N, C-alpha and C positions, 0 to 999 in steps of 0.2 A: 622558690626561684621565680615562679610565674608572677607572684605579687610584686617582686622587684622590677620585673619587666613592665608590669602594668603601671606602677608608679613612675617609672622612668618615661614611659610613653606619655603619661599625663603631664609630667613636667616639661617634656619636649613640646607638647601641644601648647602649653602656656607660652613657651619661648617663641614658637613660630607665630602664634597669634599676636604676640607683642611686636615681633618683627614686622608683621603686616601693618600694624597700626603706625609704627615709626616710618615705614616706607611710604605710607600715605601722606606723611607730612614733609619728609625729606628723602628723596630717592637716592640710593647708593647701590651700585652693582655688588659691592662686597656684602652689604647687609642683605640684599636680595638673594645672593648665593647662600649665605649662612641660613637664611630663613628656609630656603628650599632644602638644604641639608637637614635642618631640624625637622621639617615635615617628613622627609623620607625616613629619618631615624625614628621618628615617632611611630610611623606605620610599621617599621620593622620590629620595634619593641612590642607594639600591640599584637602583631602577628605571633611573636614568640609567646606572649601571655595567653593568647587565644588557643594556642596548641595544647594548653593545660587547663584552662578555665572555660566554663560555658560562655557562649556568646551573650546570653541574657545577664550575665554578671560582669564580664570583662568590658563590653562596649559601653554600657551605661556608666560604669565607674570611670572609664577613660574620659568620656565626655564630661562627666561631673567634675573630675579633677581639673580638666581644662576650663570649665565654666567658673568654678570657684577660684581657681588660680588666676584666671584672667580678671575677675572682679577685684581680687586683691591687688594685682599689678596696676589696674586702672585707678584704684583708690590711692595707692602708694606712689606711683610714678606719674600719673596723669591728672591727679587732683580731682578725681570724680567724687562726688558726694553721694552717699546712699541714704535713701529714705528708709523709714521703718519697715515698709513693705519689702524693700529690696533686701534688707538685713534678714527679714523673715524668710524670703525666698532662698537666700543663700543657706540659711540654717536648715531649711527643708531639703535642699539638695544634699547637704552633708548628712543629714539623718537618713535620707534615702540610700546614699552610697553605703553608709554603715550597715543598714538593714540588708541590703543586697549582699554585701561582703560577708555578713554573718551567715548567710544561706549557702556560701561556698563550702563544698566538702573537700 
């Protein structure tokens, strides 16, 4: 169950980061409120995950999901292009998350 909370927290982090990006281009009170709700929900889900997973595993994986997910959204929704070094960086993030997750007991 802790892993479900952690992946939910990571997905919500991508959602609120995307909300901040959109708010930077066109402000809306509704989008601002939804972004804040996603932030709070992300922290609540992270809290639930950390009740069962070590800090050294949960926090880096949460931020990694947010990082990789934000890059994916940026490429798909905001037409960002990635260099070879960027792709390698994302691959290393994913590898690091997998290695950390494999260490969870």
